[in-house]
N, C-alpha and C positions, 0 to 999 in steps of 0.2 A: 584217347582217340588217336588212331593211327594217321599219319601224314600220307596223303596220296600224292605221289610224285609222278609227273608226266613229263614227256619230252616235247619240245616245240617242233613244229614242222617248217617246211620251206614256204609253202603257200596254202592258205586256207580260203576256200570260196564258200560264201554264204549266199544262198539263193532265197531272197525274201519274197520272191514271186514265182514259186515253182509252177511250171506248166504254162506260164505266160510267155509268149514269143517276143513281145515288144519290151525289151529291157536294155539297159546300159549298166555300166559298172563304176564303182568307186573303189580305188585301190589305195589302202593306207600302208605306209612304210615308215618305220622309226629309224632315224639316222643312227642313233646310238643303240646298242644291242645289249643293254645291261639291266633292263627293268621291264616288267609286264605292263603294257599300256592298254587298258580296256577301251573298247569302242562300243558306244551305245547309239542306237537309232531312236529318235524321238518320234512318237506318234502324233496324231492331230491334237491330242490333249496335252502334249509336251511331256508325256510319260516316257522315261528311258527304258529301252529293251537291250540288254547285253547281247551283242552278236558274236564277238570274238575279241582277240587281243593280239597286238604286235609287240615288238620290242626286244625279242630274244633271237639269237642265232639259231639256225636249225640244229636240233639235237640237244639244246640247252634244257636243263631240268627246271621245273617250276612246281609250286605247290598248288594242286588242283583244289584243295580245301580253301585256300586263300583266294585263288583265282579260278572260279568254277566255270571255265570256258576253254575253248580251243585257242592255242597260242601259236603264231607262225611269224616268220620274218615279214611276209607280205600277206595282207588280208584284203581279199577282193569280195565286194558285196554287190550282188545283182539286184537292181531296183527298176521300177517303171520310170520312163522318162519324166523329167520335171525336177523341181528343187526339193532337196531332202535335208533334214536337220540331223546332225550327229553331235554327240557330246563325247569328249575325250575325258576319261576318268569319270567318276560319279559326280564330281563337283567342278569339272573343267569347263572350258569355253564351249559354246555352241557354234558349230560350223554350218553354214548354208552351202550345200554342195550341189552344183548343177549336174544332172544326168541326162545324156543324150543316147538315143537308141543306137546300139551297135558300137558304142565308143566307151573308152575308159577315162575317168577323171582321176588323175594321180593326186594324192595328198601326202606330202612329206611331213613327218612329225619330228621336231627336235625336242625330245623329252629328256630332261636332265634331273636326276635325283640329287636334291640338296641335303636331305636328311632322311634316314630310314630308321623309324622306330619299330617297336614290337607290333603296334596296331595301326600305324599310319605312315605315310610317306609325304614329305614336303618336296615339291618338285617345281621346276620351271618348264613351261611349255611354249614353244613357238611352232608355227606351222606355215607351210607354203602350199597353196592349192594351184594346180595348173589347169589349163584349158583342156576340155575333153578331146581325146585324140583316138587314133586307130588302135584296135586291140592288138 
């Protein structure tokens, strides 16, 4: 099987509510830029849905087969106002993020790879969520 190699972008915007005018944004940024950090949105049944990933500098290469999503330095997600649950990595912490109409809620991720195996990564993750602010 051939390896599909893609390049990361500067900013990726995911609109989870296309056509809806009442929306705000959550913007994820990884402090370190050396590992793909998947971002999942949890639905009402707490099922994760992969939206995009952060963690690489613009133009960095990544395996699309291993990380089947778009990767960018900044990932901005459009959502209806209210609280939303995100999960970082498939087994990571769940973040309750407030979304206000016409505002951006920044979330900084401090994702550090401790060990990189063939099929798994051991990592440490800390995060800081800020108050929603102007776009």
